[in-house]
FIKOLZA-1660 file (N, C-alpha, C; in steps of 0.1 Angstrom, whole numbers, plus 5000, padded with zeros to 4 digits):
% residues 251
   i   px   py   pz ch aa at
   1 5052 5179 4569  A  M  N
   1 5055 5165 4569  A  M CA
   1 5043 5159 4563  A  M  C
   2 5043 5146 4555  A  T  N
   2 5029 5150 4543  A  T CA
   2 5014 5142 4551  A  T  C
   3 5007 5140 4549  A  E  N
   3 4996 5139 4551  A  E CA
   3 4994 5123 4559  A  E  C
   4 5002 5114 4553  A  E  N
   4 5004 5102 4558  A  E CA
   4 5007 5105 4569  A  E  C
   5 5019 5108 4573  A  T  N
   5 5028 5110 4587  A  T CA
   5 5021 5115 4594  A  T  C
   6 5008 5126 4597  A  K  N
   6 5003 5133 4602  A  K CA
   6 4989 5127 4606  A  K  C
   7 4983 5115 4595  A  D  N
   7 4977 5107 4599  A  D CA
   7 4982 5096 4606  A  D  C
   8 4994 5089 4613  A  V  N
   8 4996 5082 4621  A  V CA
   8 5002 5091 4631  A  V  C
   9 5003 5099 4632  A  A  N
   9 5007 5108 4645  A  A CA
   9 4994 5113 4651  A  A  C
  10 4982 5111 4646  A  N  N
  10 4968 5115 4647  A  N CA
  10 4964 5100 4654  A  N  C
  11 4967 5094 4651  A  Y  N
  11 4962 5075 4651  A  Y CA
  11 4969 5071 4667  A  Y  C
  12 4984 5081 4667  A  D  N
  12 4991 5075 4682  A  D CA
  12 4985 5082 4691  A  D  C
  13 4981 5091 4690  A  E  N
  13 4973 5103 4701  A  E CA
  13 4959 5092 4701  A  E  C
  14 4952 5093 4694  A  M  N
  14 4944 5080 4697  A  M CA
  14 4936 5072 4703  A  M  C
  15 4950 5064 4702  A  L  N
  15 4955 5054 4704  A  L CA
  15 4960 5057 4722  A  L  C
  16 4965 5061 4724  A  A  N
  16 4976 5067 4737  A  A CA
  16 4960 5069 4746  A  A  C
  17 4954 5079 4739  A  K  N
  17 4943 5079 4749  A  K CA
  17 4934 5070 4751  A  K  C
  18 4927 5063 4740  A  L  N
  18 4920 5050 4743  A  L CA
  18 4928 5040 4750  A  L  C
  19 4939 5044 4757  A  A  N
  19 4948 5033 4766  A  A CA
  19 4945 5036 4775  A  A  C
  20 4946 5049 4776  A  K  N
  20 4945 5056 4792  A  K CA
  20 4932 5051 4800  A  K  C
  21 4918 5054 4790  A  K  N
  21 4907 5049 4790  A  K CA
  21 4906 5035 4796  A  K  C
  22 4910 5025 4790  A  A  N
  22 4912 5011 4791  A  A CA
  22 4919 5009 4806  A  A  C
  23 4928 5014 4808  A  T  N
  23 4935 5011 4820  A  T CA
  23 4926 5017 4834  A  T  C
  24 4921 5024 4831  A  A  N
  24 4912 5035 4841  A  A CA
  24 4900 5024 4847  A  A  C
  25 4900 5015 4838  A  V  N
  25 4885 5002 4841  A  V CA
  25 4893 4991 4841  A  V  C
  26 4905 4986 4833  A  E  N
  26 4908 4977 4839  A  E CA
  26 4921 4971 4847  A  E  C
  27 4917 4971 4857  A  R  N
  27 4928 4972 4870  A  R CA
  27 4935 4963 4862  A  R  C
  28 4953 4963 4868  A  P  N
  28 4962 4952 4864  A  P CA
  28 4958 4943 4876  A  P  C
  29 4961 4927 4870  A  T  N
  29 4959 4919 4884  A  T CA
  29 4962 4917 4899  A  T  C
  30 4961 4916 4907  A  T  N
  30 4965 4919 4920  A  T CA
  30 4964 4909 4933  A  T  C
  31 4969 4910 4940  A  S  N
  31 4963 4900 4956  A  S CA
  31 4972 4909 4967  A  S  C
  32 4968 4899 4977  A  S  N
  32 4968 4907 4991  A  S CA
  32 4982 4896 4995  A  S  C
  33 4992 4905 5000  A  I  N
  33 4997 4898 5012  A  I CA
  33 4992 4899 5031  A  I  C
  34 4994 4890 5031  A  N  N
  34 4990 4893 5051  A  N CA
  34 5003 4887 5057  A  N  C
  35 4998 4894 5067  A  C  N
  35 5011 4893 5081  A  C CA
  35 5003 4887 5093  A  C  C
  36 4994 4891 5095  A  K  N
  36 4987 4886 5106  A  K CA
  36 4992 4880 5118  A  K  C
  37 4992 4877 5129  A  S  N
  37 5001 4872 5138  A  S CA
  37 5014 4866 5131  A  S  C
  38 5025 4877 5123  A  G  N
  38 5037 4868 5122  A  G CA
  38 5041 4862 5111  A  G  C
  39 5021 4854 5103  A  V  N
  39 5023 4845 5095  A  V CA
  39 5022 4850 5080  A  V  C
  40 5032 4849 5073  A  L  N
  40 5029 4857 5060  A  L CA
  40 5019 4846 5051  A  L  C
  41 5011 4855 5042  A  T  N
  41 4998 4845 5036  A  T CA
  41 4998 4852 5027  A  T  C
  42 4998 4849 5013  A  Y  N
  42 4994 4847 5000  A  Y CA
  42 4989 4837 4998  A  Y  C
  43 4973 4855 4992  A  N  N
  43 4958 4847 4984  A  N CA
  43 4955 4834 5000  A  N  C
  44 4961 4841 5011  A  K  N
  44 4956 4833 5022  A  K CA
  44 4961 4822 5026  A  K  C
  45 4970 4813 5016  A  E  N
  45 4980 4806 5024  A  E CA
  45 4990 4809 5026  A  E  C
  46 4997 4804 5035  A  P  N
  46 5008 4804 5039  A  P CA
  46 5023 4801 5029  A  P  C
  47 5032 4811 5036  A  V  N
  47 5046 4817 5023  A  V CA
  47 5050 4804 5032  A  V  C
  48 5059 4800 5024  A  P  N
  48 5065 4788 5028  A  P CA
  48 5079 4792 5038  A  P  C
  49 5079 4787 5044  A  D  N
  49 5093 4785 5058  A  D CA
  49 5088 4806 5063  A  D  C
  50 5080 4811 5061  A  N  N
  50 5079 4822 5062  A  N CA
  50 5081 4835 5057  A  N  C
  51 5089 4830 5048  A  K  N
  51 5097 4836 5039  A  K CA
  51 5092 4840 5025  A  K  C
  52 5094 4854 5017  A  L  N
  52 5088 4854 5004  A  L CA
  52 5102 4868 5000  A  L  C
  53 5103 4859 4988  A  D  N
  53 5116 4862 4976  A  D CA
  53 5107 4872 4968  A  D  C
  54 5111 4885 4971  A  C  N
  54 5105 4899 4963  A  C CA
  54 5114 4904 4953  A  C  C
  55 5107 4916 4946  A  I  N
  55 5113 4925 4942  A  I CA
  55 5101 4944 4943  A  I  C
  56 5105 4948 4955  A  I  N
  56 5096 4957 4959  A  I CA
  56 5096 4968 4950  A  I  C
  57 5084 4966 4937  A  I  N
  57 5087 4981 4928  A  I CA
  57 5079 4992 4931  A  I  C
  58 5077 4993 4942  A  A  N
  58 5068 5011 4945  A  A CA
  58 5061 5007 4960  A  A  C
  59 5064 5018 4966  A  S  N
  59 5058 5021 4982  A  S CA
  59 5051 5036 4981  A  S  C
  60 5047 5034 4992  A  T  N
  60 5037 5052 4996  A  T CA
  60 5033 5047 5015  A  T  C
  61 5034 5064 5015  A  H  N
  61 5030 5066 5027  A  H CA
  61 5016 5068 5024  A  H  C
  62 5008 5057 5039  A  S  N
  62 4997 5061 5040  A  S CA
  62 4987 5064 5051  A  S  C
  63 4978 5073 5053  A  N  N
  63 4973 5077 5065  A  N CA
  63 4961 5072 5067  A  N  C
  64 4958 5064 5072  A  L  N
  64 4939 5061 5070  A  L CA
  64 4933 5060 5085  A  L  C
  65 4917 5071 5079  A  Y  N
  65 4914 5065 5096  A  Y CA
  65 4903 5068 5093  A  Y  C
  66 4900 5056 5098  A  Y  N
  66 4882 5049 5102  A  Y CA
  66 4874 5057 5117  A  Y  C
  67 4861 5060 5107  A  D  N
  67 4853 5064 5119  A  D CA
  67 4843 5053 5127  A  D  C
  68 4850 5039 5127  A  Q  N
  68 4843 5026 5131  A  Q CA
  68 4853 5018 5131  A  Q  C
  69 4853 5013 5147  A  K  N
  69 4853 5001 5154  A  K CA
  69 4861 4992 5143  A  K  C
  70 4875 4987 5136  A  W  N
  70 4877 4974 5132  A  W CA
  70 4872 4962 5131  A  W  C
  71 4861 4956 5123  A  D  N
  71 4856 4943 5129  A  D CA
  71 4864 4935 5116  A  D  C
  72 4868 4923 5117  A  A  N
  72 4875 4915 5106  A  A CA
  72 4862 4904 5099  A  A  C
  73 4848 4906 5107  A  D  N
  73 4840 4901 5100  A  D CA
  73 4835 4908 5091  A  D  C
  74 4835 4921 5090  A  N  N
  74 4826 4930 5090  A  N CA
  74 4831 4947 5083  A  N  C
  75 4845 4947 5077  A  P  N
  75 4856 4950 5070  A  P CA
  75 4851 4963 5070  A  P  C
  76 4848 4975 5070  A  V  N
  76 4848 4990 5064  A  V CA
  76 4862 4997 5062  A  V  C
  77 4854 5004 5047  A  N  N
  77 4868 5018 5044  A  N CA
  77 4872 5026 5049  A  N  C
  78 4884 5033 5050  A  P  N
  78 4888 5045 5059  A  P CA
  78 4878 5054 5053  A  P  C
  79 4875 5066 5066  A  V  N
  79 4862 5077 5059  A  V CA
  79 4872 5089 5053  A  V  C
  80 4886 5085 5058  A  C  N
  80 4897 5103 5053  A  C CA
  80 4907 5093 5051  A  C  C
  81 4917 5097 5039  A  Y  N
  81 4929 5089 5037  A  Y CA
  81 4939 5097 5025  A  Y  C
  82 4950 5094 5030  A  A  N
  82 4962 5101 5024  A  A CA
  82 4972 5096 5021  A  A  C
  83 4978 5098 5003  A  Y  N
  83 4992 5093 5005  A  Y CA
  83 5003 5104 5006  A  Y  C
  84 5014 5094 4996  A  S  N
  84 5027 5107 4998  A  S CA
  84 5039 5099 4995  A  S  C
  85 5042 5094 4983  A  E  N
  85 5058 5087 4984  A  E CA
  85 5063 5090 4991  A  E  C
  86 5072 5104 4997  A  D  N
  86 5078 5109 5010  A  D CA
  86 5078 5113 5019  A  D  C
  87 5058 5114 5018  A  G  N
  87 5055 5111 5039  A  G CA
  87 5053 5126 5041  A  G  C
  88 5056 5131 5028  A  E  N
  88 5056 5148 5031  A  E CA
  88 5044 5156 5027  A  E  C
  89 5037 5170 5031  A  N  N
  89 5029 5177 5026  A  N CA
  89 5016 5168 5023  A  N  C
  90 5009 5160 5033  A  M  N
  90 5001 5146 5030  A  M CA
  90 4989 5156 5038  A  M  C
  91 4978 5154 5025  A  K  N
  91 4962 5158 5027  A  K CA
  91 4955 5151 5022  A  K  C
  92 4942 5148 5030  A  P  N
  92 4930 5147 5027  A  P CA
  92 4928 5139 5008  A  P  C
  93 4929 5127 4999  A  H  N
  93 4929 5119 4991  A  H CA
  93 4915 5126 4982  A  H  C
  94 4912 5138 4975  A  P  N
  94 4902 5144 4968  A  P CA
  94 4891 5130 4967  A  P  C
  95 4892 5124 4970  A  K  N
  95 4878 5116 4970  A  K CA
  95 4874 5107 4982  A  K  C
  96 4885 5112 4990  A  A  N
  96 4880 5107 5004  A  A CA
  96 4865 5108 5009  A  A  C
  97 4860 5101 5013  A  D  N
  97 4843 5102 5016  A  D CA
  97 4844 5112 5033  A  D  C
  98 4852 5110 5042  A  K  N
  98 4848 5126 5053  A  K CA
  98 4863 5134 5055  A  K  C
  99 4868 5142 5049  A  P  N
  99 4880 5146 5054  A  P CA
  99 4882 5151 5066  A  P  C
 100 4890 5147 5072  A  Q  N
 100 4886 5160 5086  A  Q CA
 100 4895 5166 5087  A  Q  C
 101 4906 5171 5081  A  A  N
 101 4913 5185 5077  A  A CA
 101 4916 5189 5061  A  A  C
 102 4922 5197 5063  A  E  N
 102 4931 5202 5048  A  E CA
 102 4942 5201 5050  A  E  C
 103 4952 5193 5063  A  S  N
 103 4961 5186 5054  A  S CA
 103 4961 5173 5065  A  S  C
 104 4973 5167 5068  A  C  N
 104 4974 5162 5082  A  C CA
 104 4978 5163 5091  A  C  C
 105 4993 5173 5091  A  D  N
 105 4999 5180 5097  A  D CA
 105 4990 5182 5111  A  D  C
 106 4979 5188 5106  A  K  N
 106 4969 5200 5112  A  K CA
 106 4956 5191 5118  A  K  C
 107 4957 5179 5115  A  C  N
 107 4942 5169 5115  A  C CA
 107 4940 5163 5132  A  C  C
 108 4933 5168 5143  A  P  N
 108 4934 5165 5151  A  P CA
 108 4933 5149 5157  A  P  C
 109 4931 5142 5146  A  M  N
 109 4927 5124 5146  A  M CA
 109 4943 5124 5139  A  M  C
 110 4949 5127 5137  A  N  N
 110 4969 5127 5138  A  N CA
 110 4975 5131 5143  A  N  C
 111 4972 5130 5159  A  Q  N
 111 4980 5136 5173  A  Q CA
 111 4979 5128 5178  A  Q  C
 112 4988 5127 5183  A  W  N
 112 4993 5114 5194  A  W CA
 112 4984 5117 5210  A  W  C
 113 4977 5106 5212  A  N  N
 113 4967 5106 5221  A  N CA
 113 4955 5107 5214  A  N  C
 114 4952 5104 5203  A  S  N
 114 4940 5105 5201  A  S CA
 114 4931 5093 5195  A  S  C
 115 4935 5082 5198  A  D  N
 115 4932 5069 5199  A  D CA
 115 4923 5069 5203  A  D  C
 116 4914 5064 5201  A  P  N
 116 4896 5061 5209  A  P CA
 116 4897 5048 5217  A  P  C
 117 4908 5043 5216  A  E  N
 117 4906 5031 5218  A  E CA
 117 4918 5029 5235  A  E  C
 118 4924 5045 5237  A  G  N
 118 4933 5046 5245  A  G CA
 118 4946 5051 5247  A  G  C
 119 4959 5049 5251  A  G  N
 119 4969 5046 5247  A  G CA
 119 4974 5061 5244  A  G  C
 120 4989 5063 5238  A  R  N
 120 4995 5076 5231  A  R CA
 120 4991 5074 5217  A  R  C
 121 4989 5061 5212  A  G  N
 121 4985 5061 5196  A  G CA
 121 4971 5069 5191  A  G  C
 122 4975 5073 5175  A  K  N
 122 4969 5081 5170  A  K CA
 122 4950 5075 5165  A  K  C
 123 4943 5083 5160  A  A  N
 123 4932 5080 5157  A  A CA
 123 4935 5069 5140  A  A  C
 124 4944 5080 5132  A  C  N
 124 4944 5080 5118  A  C CA
 124 4960 5066 5120  A  C  C
 125 4957 5063 5113  A  K  N
 125 4971 5050 5115  A  K CA
 125 4979 5055 5099  A  K  C
 126 4992 5060 5105  A  N  N
 126 5005 5059 5096  A  N CA
 126 5011 5049 5094  A  N  C
 127 5010 5047 5080  A  A  N
 127 5017 5033 5074  A  A CA
 127 5022 5031 5064  A  A  C
 128 5033 5022 5059  A  R  N
 128 5035 5022 5042  A  R CA
 128 5026 5010 5039  A  R  C
 129 5025 5010 5023  A  R  N
 129 5019 5002 5018  A  R CA
 129 5034 5000 5006  A  R  C
 130 5033 4985 5003  A  L  N
 130 5042 4984 4993  A  L CA
 130 5035 4972 4981  A  L  C
 131 5047 4980 4974  A  A  N
 131 5040 4967 4957  A  A CA
 131 5052 4955 4954  A  A  C
 132 5044 4949 4952  A  L  N
 132 5056 4935 4951  A  L CA
 132 5052 4928 4938  A  L  C
 133 5062 4924 4934  A  I  N
 133 5063 4914 4921  A  I CA
 133 5077 4901 4922  A  I  C
 134 5073 4888 4918  A  P  N
 134 5071 4876 4924  A  P CA
 134 5097 4879 4919  A  P  C
 135 5103 4874 4928  A  A  N
 135 5114 4874 4923  A  A CA
 135 5122 4871 4914  A  A  C
 136 5111 4861 4906  A  G  N
 136 5117 4853 4895  A  G CA
 136 5111 4856 4880  A  G  C
 137 5108 4867 4878  A  T  N
 137 5100 4878 4873  A  T CA
 137 5108 4881 4864  A  T  C
 138 5105 4875 4846  A  T  N
 138 5115 4877 4839  A  T CA
 138 5115 4884 4829  A  T  C
 139 5120 4889 4819  A  V  N
 139 5120 4900 4811  A  V CA
 139 5104 4897 4804  A  V  C
 140 5103 4888 4796  A  A  N
 140 5091 4882 4792  A  A CA
 140 5077 4883 4801  A  A  C
 141 5080 4875 4812  A  D  N
 141 5068 4879 4825  A  D CA
 141 5067 4890 4829  A  D  C
 142 5072 4901 4825  A  L  N
 142 5071 4911 4830  A  L CA
 142 5055 4921 4827  A  L  C
 143 5054 4919 4819  A  P  N
 143 5039 4929 4814  A  P CA
 143 5029 4921 4818  A  P  C
 144 5029 4910 4824  A  T  N
 144 5018 4903 4829  A  T CA
 144 5016 4899 4843  A  T  C
 145 5026 4899 4850  A  A  N
 145 5031 4897 4863  A  A CA
 145 5024 4906 4870  A  A  C
 146 5018 4897 4878  A  E  N
 146 5004 4896 4890  A  E CA
 146 5016 4907 4903  A  E  C
 147 5011 4914 4907  A  I  N
 147 5012 4929 4918  A  I CA
 147 5008 4924 4928  A  I  C
 148 5011 4924 4939  A  A  N
 148 5009 4923 4955  A  A CA
 148 5009 4932 4960  A  A  C
 149 5003 4932 4969  A  T  N
 149 5000 4947 4981  A  T CA
 149 5005 4943 4992  A  T  C
 150 5013 4947 5003  A  L  N
 150 5016 4945 5014  A  L CA
 150 5016 4958 5022  A  L  C
 151 5005 4957 5035  A  Q  N
 151 5005 4964 5038  A  Q CA
 151 5011 4969 5055  A  Q  C
 152 5023 4969 5055  A  L  N
 152 5036 4971 5066  A  L CA
 152 5029 4974 5079  A  L  C
 153 5030 4968 5094  A  P  N
 153 5023 4970 5106  A  P CA
 153 5033 4982 5108  A  P  C
 154 5021 4992 5116  A  V  N
 154 5031 4993 5122  A  V CA
 154 5044 4996 5123  A  V  C
 155 5046 4983 5135  A  T  N
 155 5061 4982 5141  A  T CA
 155 5068 4978 5137  A  T  C
 156 5068 4977 5116  A  S  N
 156 5077 4973 5111  A  S CA
 156 5082 4981 5106  A  S  C
 157 5076 4997 5102  A  V  N
 157 5081 5011 5095  A  V CA
 157 5097 5011 5093  A  V  C
 158 5098 5010 5107  A  Q  N
 158 5114 5017 5110  A  Q CA
 158 5123 5000 5103  A  Q  C
 159 5121 4992 5105  A  N  N
 159 5126 4980 5099  A  N CA
 159 5129 4983 5084  A  N  C
 160 5118 4987 5075  A  W  N
 160 5117 4993 5063  A  W CA
 160 5127 5000 5059  A  W  C
 161 5126 5014 5069  A  S  N
 161 5133 5025 5066  A  S CA
 161 5145 5024 5067  A  S  C
 162 5154 5014 5076  A  M  N
 162 5162 5014 5075  A  M CA
 162 5169 5005 5065  A  M  C
 163 5161 4995 5062  A  Y  N
 163 5165 4989 5051  A  Y CA
 163 5168 4995 5039  A  Y  C
 164 5158 5002 5029  A  V  N
 164 5160 5012 5020  A  V CA
 164 5177 5020 5024  A  V  C
 165 5175 5027 5035  A  N  N
 165 5189 5030 5035  A  N CA
 165 5201 5028 5037  A  N  C
 166 5199 5011 5037  A  K  N
 166 5210 5001 5037  A  K CA
 166 5216 5002 5024  A  K  C
 167 5203 4997 5014  A  L  N
 167 5201 4998 5001  A  L CA
 167 5212 5009 4993  A  L  C
 168 5203 5020 4996  A  S  N
 168 5212 5029 4989  A  S CA
 168 5227 5033 4996  A  S  C
 169 5231 5030 5012  A  T  N
 169 5247 5031 5011  A  T CA
 169 5252 5021 5010  A  T  C
 170 5249 5008 5006  A  L  N
 170 5264 4999 5009  A  L CA
 170 5256 4989 4989  A  L  C
 171 5243 4998 4985  A  Y  N
 171 5248 4994 4970  A  Y CA
 171 5243 5006 4964  A  Y  C
 172 5240 5010 4967  A  N  N
 172 5234 5027 4960  A  N CA
 172 5226 5022 4951  A  N  C
 173 5217 5015 4953  A  R  N
 173 5203 5013 4945  A  R CA
 173 5192 5015 4957  A  R  C
 174 5181 5015 4946  A  P  N
 174 5166 5021 4953  A  P CA
 174 5161 5001 4955  A  P  C
 175 5148 5000 4961  A  P  N
 175 5146 4989 4968  A  P CA
 175 5141 4981 4953  A  P  C
 176 5139 4990 4945  A  L  N
 176 5134 4977 4927  A  L CA
 176 5146 4977 4923  A  L  C
 177 5154 4980 4928  A  G  N
 177 5165 4971 4920  A  G CA
 177 5171 4961 4928  A  G  C
 178 5167 4956 4934  A  V  N
 178 5172 4945 4941  A  V CA
 178 5163 4934 4950  A  V  C
 179 5168 4923 4949  A  I  N
 179 5158 4909 4952  A  I CA
 179 5160 4911 4965  A  I  C
 180 5146 4914 4974  A  T  N
 180 5141 4910 4985  A  T CA
 180 5138 4901 4993  A  T  C
 181 5144 4900 5005  A  T  N
 181 5133 4885 5011  A  T CA
 181 5132 4891 5022  A  T  C
 182 5118 4893 5022  A  I  N
 182 5109 4893 5041  A  I CA
 182 5106 4880 5041  A  I  C
 183 5102 4885 5060  A  S  N
 183 5103 4875 5069  A  S CA
 183 5099 4881 5078  A  S  C
 184 5091 4876 5086  A  S  N
 184 5085 4871 5103  A  S CA
 184 5094 4870 5111  A  S  C
 185 5097 4876 5123  A  K  N
 185 5104 4876 5132  A  K CA
 185 5099 4878 5152  A  K  C
 186 5100 4868 5158  A  P  N
 186 5093 4871 5168  A  P CA
 186 5095 4886 5178  A  P  C
 187 5089 4892 5181  A  D  N
 187 5094 4904 5190  A  D CA
 187 5092 4906 5199  A  D  C
 188 5096 4910 5214  A  V  N
 188 5086 4906 5226  A  V CA
 188 5082 4919 5232  A  V  C
 189 5080 4932 5221  A  K  N
 189 5077 4941 5229  A  K CA
 189 5056 4942 5214  A  K  C
 190 5064 4937 5207  A  T  N
 190 5053 4938 5197  A  T CA
 190 5047 4922 5192  A  T  C
 191 5050 4916 5194  A  Q  N
 191 5047 4899 5188  A  Q CA
 191 5052 4894 5177  A  Q  C
 192 5055 4904 5168  A  F  N
 192 5065 4903 5155  A  F CA
 192 5069 4916 5151  A  F  C
 193 5080 4908 5146  A  K  N
 193 5080 4922 5131  A  K CA
 193 5087 4917 5117  A  K  C
 194 5080 4927 5105  A  L  N
 194 5083 4921 5094  A  L CA
 194 5103 4925 5092  A  L  C
 195 5112 4919 5086  A  T  N
 195 5128 4921 5083  A  T CA
 195 5129 4922 5065  A  T  C
 196 5137 4927 5065  A  F  N
 196 5138 4928 5046  A  F CA
 196 5156 4927 5051  A  F  C
 197 5154 4921 5037  A  N  N
 197 5170 4914 5032  A  N CA
 197 5172 4912 5024  A  N  C
 198 5186 4917 5018  A  T  N
 198 5192 4910 5003  A  T CA
 198 5210 4910 5006  A  T  C
 199 5216 4902 4991  A  E  N
 199 5226 4897 4991  A  E CA
 199 5232 4907 4979  A  E  C
 200 5249 4905 4980  A  P  N
 200 5251 4915 4970  A  P CA
 200 5250 4908 4950  A  P  C
 201 5243 4891 4958  A  N  N
 201 5240 4885 4943  A  N CA
 201 5226 4888 4942  A  N  C
 202 5215 4891 4948  A  K  N
 202 5207 4896 4948  A  K CA
 202 5200 4907 4938  A  K  C
 203 5213 4915 4928  A  M  N
 203 5210 4925 4924  A  M CA
 203 5199 4923 4908  A  M  C
 204 5188 4932 4909  A  V  N
 204 5181 4931 4896  A  V CA
 204 5189 4934 4880  A  V  C
 205 5185 4924 4877  A  G  N
 205 5200 4928 4856  A  G CA
 205 5192 4935 4853  A  G  C
 206 5200 4947 4847  A  N  N
 206 5199 4952 4840  A  N CA
 206 5189 4953 4824  A  N  C
 207 5187 4942 4823  A  D  N
 207 5176 4936 4815  A  D CA
 207 5160 4939 4821  A  D  C
 208 5163 4937 4832  A  L  N
 208 5149 4939 4836  A  L CA
 208 5146 4952 4842  A  L  C
 209 5158 4961 4844  A  I  N
 209 5149 4974 4851  A  I CA
 209 5142 4982 4845  A  I  C
 210 5140 4979 4830  A  A  N
 210 5134 4987 4823  A  A CA
 210 5125 4985 4829  A  A  C
 211 5121 4978 4823  A  G  N
 211 5105 4968 4826  A  G CA
 211 5095 4975 4841  A  G  C
 212 5107 4971 4847  A  V  N
 212 5104 4972 4868  A  V CA
 212 5098 4988 4869  A  V  C
 213 5108 4995 4859  A  F  N
 213 5104 5010 4858  A  F CA
 213 5089 5013 4855  A  F  C
 214 5084 5007 4844  A  K  N
 214 5070 5003 4839  A  K CA
 214 5059 4998 4849  A  K  C
 215 5066 4992 4857  A  K  N
 215 5057 4982 4865  A  K CA
 215 5050 4994 4874  A  K  C
 216 5064 4998 4878  A  A  N
 216 5063 5004 4892  A  A CA
 216 5046 5015 4891  A  A  C
 217 5052 5021 4874  A  E  N
 217 5043 5030 4872  A  E CA
 217 5028 5022 4881  A  E  C
 218 5023 5013 4877  A  E  N
 218 5012 5003 4877  A  E CA
 218 5008 5008 4889  A  E  C
 219 5019 5000 4895  A  A  N
 219 5021 4998 4907  A  A CA
 219 5010 5008 4919  A  A  C
 220 5017 5022 4914  A  M  N
 220 5012 5034 4924  A  M CA
 220 5000 5033 4926  A  M  C
 221 4990 5030 4911  A  T  N
 221 4971 5036 4907  A  T CA
 221 4973 5023 4920  A  T  C
 222 4975 5013 4924  A  L  N
 222 4971 5003 4938  A  L CA
 222 4973 5001 4945  A  L  C
 223 4981 5007 4953  A  I  N
 223 4987 5011 4966  A  I CA
 223 4984 5026 4967  A  I  C
 224 4981 5035 4962  A  E  N
 224 4977 5046 4964  A  E CA
 224 4956 5043 4959  A  E  C
 225 4951 5032 4968  A  R  N
 225 4940 5033 4967  A  R CA
 225 4931 5038 4968  A  R  C
 226 4919 5044 4958  A  V  N
 226 4905 5047 4959  A  V CA
 226 4895 5039 4969  A  V  C
 227 4893 5046 4976  A  Y  N
 227 4877 5038 4984  A  Y CA
 227 4867 5041 4986  A  Y  C
 228 4857 5036 4980  A  E  N
 228 4845 5037 4983  A  E CA
 228 4838 5042 4991  A  E  C
 229 4827 5048 4998  A  P  N
 229 4825 5052 5006  A  P CA
 229 4813 5044 5015  A  P  C
 230 4818 5045 5030  A  N  N
 230 4808 5031 5032  A  N CA
 230 4787 5036 5032  A  N  C
 231 4788 5019 5032  A  P  N
 231 4770 5019 5031  A  P CA
 231 4762 5030 5045  A  P  C
 232 4757 5036 5041  A  E  N
 232 4748 5040 5061  A  E CA
 232 4742 5030 5066  A  E  C
 233 4749 5030 5079  A  P  N
 233 4746 5019 5089  A  P CA
 233 4726 5021 5091  A  P  C
 234 4720 5007 5089  A  S  N
 234 4712 5007 5090  A  S CA
 234 4703 5010 5106  A  S  C
 235 4693 5011 5105  A  E  N
 235 4687 5015 5122  A  E CA
 235 4693 5004 5130  A  E  C
 236 4684 4996 5126  A  E  N
 236 4690 4983 5138  A  E CA
 236 4704 4989 5141  A  E  C
 237 4718 4992 5134  A  D  N
 237 4730 4991 5134  A  D CA
 237 4731 5006 5146  A  D  C
 238 4721 5013 5140  A  K  N
 238 4721 5031 5149  A  K CA
 238 4720 5030 5162  A  K  C
 239 4710 5018 5164  A  E  N
 239 4701 5017 5177  A  E CA
 239 4715 5011 5183  A  E  C
 240 4726 5003 5178  A  K  N
 240 4735 4995 5183  A  K CA
 240 4741 5006 5188  A  K  C
 241 4753 5009 5179  A  A  N
 241 4760 5019 5182  A  A CA
 241 4753 5030 5196  A  A  C
 242 4740 5033 5195  A  A  N
 242 4738 5044 5209  A  A CA
 242 4736 5032 5219  A  A  C
 243 4727 5021 5219  A  K  N
 243 4735 5015 5234  A  K CA
 243 4748 5015 5238  A  K  C
 244 4756 5012 5226  A  R  N
 244 4773 5011 5231  A  R CA
 244 4777 5023 5240  A  R  C
 245 4771 5038 5229  A  Q  N
 245 4777 5048 5235  A  Q CA
 245 4769 5051 5251  A  Q  C
 246 4754 5047 5253  A  A  N
 246 4750 5050 5263  A  A CA
 246 4757 5045 5274  A  A  C
 247 4764 5029 5271  A  R  N
 247 4771 5021 5281  A  R CA
 247 4787 5029 5284  A  R  C
 248 4790 5044 5276  A  G  N
 248 4800 5048 5279  A  G CA
 248 4810 5045 5273  A  G  C
 249 4809 5037 5256  A  K  N
 249 4818 5031 5250  A  K CA
 249 4816 5040 5239  A  K  C
 250 4833 5044 5236  A  K  N
 250 4828 5049 5221  A  K CA
 250 4827 5048 5209  A  K  C
 251 4829 5033 5204  A  Y  N
 251 4826 5024 5197  A  Y CA
 251 4818 5014 5206  A  Y  C
% end
């Protein structure tokens, strides 16, 4: 190996390290897709016809535990959370503010009947989080394509699971290999459910697949989000909480 070749190798290594450092600071552009009350919205704007064509490039199981009741006007972060691509061996994230147990399967907050609101539910919310890019993304667009995230309602998780298995059985493809239409349909028991569909002519082209794989790696850093600790409650908030507790309420 010549001195020039060694220099090139050293520069490549230095550039790779700088690239990792830069991506740790500069996150890819991202937006959220919401499905509150069964209405799909993107950046708070309704999605036309309540149908969204996209490529689902990544997904993860997420367990989220909040020690405060959810308030849309004053949202807080979960104090304990865990992620897993396959849902196995889940345990609190190393940066979770208040880990509740060593592993999710042994956590009292992840057991049925633990929901402080009553009922058979869990205090810890088991969900799926998806990362999407627009269906019309081209090879040229892919490096800068915006990634959107979607937190599935618990009641729609089964539809997602069935869809993933359908893709494997009928098309021998994972979700990132097809163009998916996400829509919302009324449901008698749960108000609404998200549905997922594709057609034989909606396969992602081979020219795009390699770039989609790289984009999926970016997406995992977004859907496996690290949450900041919640600020300490003010004395006024503590007093209000104490009064609620005195009235016999959990929150």
